[in-house]
C-alpha positions in Angstrom: -28.6 46.9 -61.9 -27.2 45.9 -58.5 -30.8 45.1 -57.3 -31.1 42.6 -60.1 -27.8 41.0 -59.2 -28.6 40.8 -55.5 -32.0 39.4 -56.2 -30.8 36.4 -58.2 -30.3 33.1 -56.2 -27.4 31.8 -58.2 -25.3 35.0 -57.4 -25.7 34.2 -53.7 -24.8 30.6 -54.2 -21.7 31.4 -56.3 -20.7 33.9 -53.6 -21.1 31.2 -50.9 -19.0 28.8 -52.8 -16.3 31.4 -53.4 -16.2 32.2 -49.8 -16.0 28.5 -49.0 -13.0 28.2 -51.2 -11.5 31.3 -49.6 -12.0 29.6 -46.2 -9.9 26.7 -47.4 -7.1 29.1 -48.4 -7.3 31.1 -45.2 -8.0 28.8 -42.2 -9.5 29.8 -39.0 -13.3 29.9 -39.5 -13.2 33.5 -40.8 -15.2 33.1 -44.1 -17.1 29.9 -43.3 -20.0 31.6 -41.6 -20.3 34.1 -44.5 -20.3 31.2 -47.0 -23.1 29.5 -45.2 -25.0 32.8 -44.9 -24.7 33.4 -48.6 -25.9 29.9 -49.5 -28.8 30.2 -47.2 -29.7 33.6 -48.6 -29.5 32.1 -52.1 -31.9 29.3 -51.0 -34.3 31.9 -49.6 -34.3 33.8 -52.9 -34.5 30.6 -54.8 -37.6 29.6 -52.9 -39.3 32.6 -54.4 -39.4 34.9 -51.4 -39.1 38.4 -52.9 -37.3 41.0 -50.9 -35.4 44.2 -51.6 -31.7 44.6 -51.6 -31.5 45.9 -48.1 -33.6 43.1 -46.7 -31.5 40.5 -48.5 -28.3 42.0 -47.1 -29.9 42.0 -43.6 -30.9 38.3 -44.1 -27.3 37.6 -45.3 -25.8 39.4 -42.2 -28.0 37.6 -39.7 -27.7 34.1 -41.2 -23.9 34.6 -41.4 -23.5 35.6 -37.8 -25.8 32.9 -36.5 -24.1 30.2 -38.7 -20.6 31.4 -37.6 -21.6 31.2 -33.9 -23.1 27.7 -34.4 -20.1 26.5 -36.4 -17.7 27.9 -33.8 -19.5 26.0 -31.1 -19.6 22.7 -33.0 -16.2 22.6 -34.6 -14.3 25.4 -32.8 -12.0 25.4 -29.8 -13.3 23.3 -27.0 -13.4 24.5 -23.4 -10.3 23.4 -21.5 -8.4 22.6 -24.6 -4.8 23.3 -24.0 -1.9 23.2 -26.5 0.9 21.1 -25.1 4.3 21.5 -26.7 6.5 18.4 -26.8 9.6 20.2 -27.9 10.9 23.7 -28.1 12.2 25.3 -31.3 15.5 26.1 -29.5 16.1 22.5 -28.5 18.9 20.8 -30.3 18.0 17.8 -32.4 
């Protein structure tokens, strides 16, 4: 039963979109790599590449980590970026 669910492309795409929605609710690039990995895994399954459940989970894990690293480099914290505070919470208005 679980092999049939893991082997369907639409299940991976739906999981990817749900993880993308969860990323909007919980900011910080936590779920975004997993969302991209799930959508890429769904695309691989949708192209007709047949693989077992363990292979698909491995593909999902690898694509998630790689996409998370790439996204972190592209839109993440820049080197030398410093937060400058203009006012303190204890300053009187």
